[in-house]
N, C-alpha and C positions, 0 to 999 in steps of 0.2 A: 632245825626239830632232830632229835636223835631217836632212833627207833631203838628201844631197850630189849622187846620181846616180839615173838611171832606165835600168832595161834595158827596153826595148820589143819586144815582138813586133811582126812586120810584117802578116802575111797577117790580113784581117779584124780586125786592131786599129787599125792606122793606116792601111790600104788596103783597099778591097773587091774583092780579087783572085781570091777562089775562084770565082765564077761563071764568069769566062772561063778560069780554069785547069781546072776541072770538064771544059769543052768539050775541053780537050787530053786529059785524063785518058781520057776515053771514045776517043780515037784511040789513045792509047798502050796501053790496055787490049785493044784490038780486035786489035792486032798480036800479042798473046799468046792470042788465043782467046777473050778474056773481053769479053763483050758489056755493055755498060751503058746501059740504056735508061731509067732512072729521071730524072726532071725535076731541075733544079738544087735547087729546095727539099728535096726528100725526100733528095737526096745529102746536103746541108748537113746535114739533120736527123740523118743516118747518121753524118757526120763527126764530129758532137758526142757520140756515144756510144762506148763501150769494147767493145771495140778499134777502133778507127776504120777505118772502110770494110772491115774484112774480110769482113764478109757479103756485099758484093758483087765484092771483087776476091780472096778467097781466100789464096792463099799470096802472091801478089803484094804484098800490102800488108805484108809484111816484109819484101820484096825491096829494099833499099837503092839499087840500080842501076836499078831499075825506076823508081824516084822521081826519081834524078836525071836520068835521061834524059827522063821527063817534064817536069821543070823546066827543063832545057836546052832542050826544044822551046818552052816558054812564052817563055823569052827570046830565043830566034833568031827567034820570031814577032813580037817586039814588040809584042804584044797586051796592053798593061798594064792592070791596074785602076785605080780611082779612089779618089783620097785621100779619107777620109770627112769630112763637114764639120765645120770648127773644127780640125781636127787641127793644119795648118800654124800657126794663130795660137795654138794651145795650145804648140805646141813653142818656137815664138817668146819666147812669155811664160816658159816655164820655163828657156830659157837668160838671158832677162833677169832671171830670180830667181837666176841664179847655178849653174843646176844642169847636171850634166854628163849627156849623153844617149847612150845607145849602142842599136843594133839587135841583137837577137839571136833570129835566125829558124830554125826548125825545116826549113827547106827542106834537103833534100839535094842544096846546090848550093853552089860555093863563092861567098864573098861578092865576090870580084872580078868575078865574071861578072855580079853584080847592079848595077855600079857605074852603068851608063847608065839603068838602071830608078830606082835611087834619086836620080840628078841629075832626071830625068823629073818626078818626085814632089815635088823642091824639098827634099829630105833631106840631100843632101850637106852643104851649108853648117850645117846645124844639129846634126849628130850628129859625135860623135867617134871614131865607130868601129862595126864591125859583125862579127858573127861568127855562123856557121851550123853547122848540123850536117853541112854539106858541108866545112866548113874542118876539122871534128874527124874524119870518115871513118866508115865502118862500125862498127857495135858500139856507137854512141854514144847518149844520150838527152838529155832536156830539163835534166835534172841535171847532167849533164854540160857542158852548153851554157851553162847559167846560172854555174856554177863556173867557166868559163872567162871569161866576161864578168866577173866579180868580179875575176879574177886581171889580165884587162886593166885594168880600172878601179883596180886595186890599192886596193880600198875594203873595210872591214869589212863584212859583210853587213846589219847593223843599220844602216846609213846609206844604204842603196840601196832603191829601190822596184822591183818587177818587175811589169811590167804585161801582161796577156795576156788574150786572148778564150776561150781554152780552159779549162775547169775541170781536165782532167787533167794540164794544164801546172803548175797551182799544186799540186797532189796531189804531184807527182813532185819538186818544190822545196821542199816545206813544212820540209823538215831543215835548209834552209841558212841560214836565219835573215835572209833578207831580208823586207821589208814587201811582201806580195804585194796586188795590186789587180786583180780581174777587170772586164772590160769586156763589158758585156752585149749584144754585137752580134746573138747569135743565143741563145746558152745564158744562161739566167737564175740558175741555181744554182751557187754557187760555194763552196769549202771555204776562205772567208776571209771575215772582217767587212767589207771595203771593196769595194763592188760601184758601178760607174760605169755609166752609160747610155752613154758615148762619152768618146773621149781630151780632147774638148774641155772637160770636166769637171777634169782633172788639176791645172791650175794652183789652183784651188780647194782640192782635196783635200790636195794636197802643203804649201798654205800652213797648213791646219788641223793636218795631222801636224807641222810644224815648230814649233807652238804658238808 
C-alpha cells in the first residue's frame, strides 16, 4: 500500500497553539458570564476528555458561533502558536517523497482567515489546501471534515493517512477507511495501531507503510 496524501490536523498536531488560545478562551467565556480559572495544563487535560471542555463551558461548548468568535479573536490578535520541533523538516521530506499534504482543522473558522497564520508558520508553500469546520458551517463534525478533505484530494481513503493529536478525532473517522495516525502530544491512548510522539516521525512511518 502506497500513501499518496496526508491529511494533517493543525492545533496541537503541527503547532502548539492551545496554550495561547486558551487564554483567549477565558476572555471569550467571561463575556458570557462563565469564569474559567483553571491553569492551562488542567484545561488541556479536560480538552482531551469527552465531551471536550463541557464541564467548564457547559452549553457554550456546543455553540458553534461562540467558538467562531473565539477563533476570530485569536486570529485578530495575531498571537500565534509555535510550530513543534521537526515539523517543517518532516513536511518538506514528505513533499520530497511525492506526498500531497492538506490541513484539516476543527476550528470553527474559515480557512481563508488563517492564511496569514499558515504563512507565518511556513506551511503555505508545503500544503496544497486547507479545510476547516468553519468552511463547512454549523452542524458538522470531524467525520464530515475529513470526508470533505478526501473529496478535495480526489483520492480513495485507503491511499490517505489522517494525522491528529486527539483520540476522539480518530474514533469519529474510523469508518472512512483512512490510515489513521495518532500524535501523542498530550493524549497517549489512541484507537489506532499507529501512534507517534511527534510529526517529526512521520516520514519514517509513511516510508514503512509504503512498504
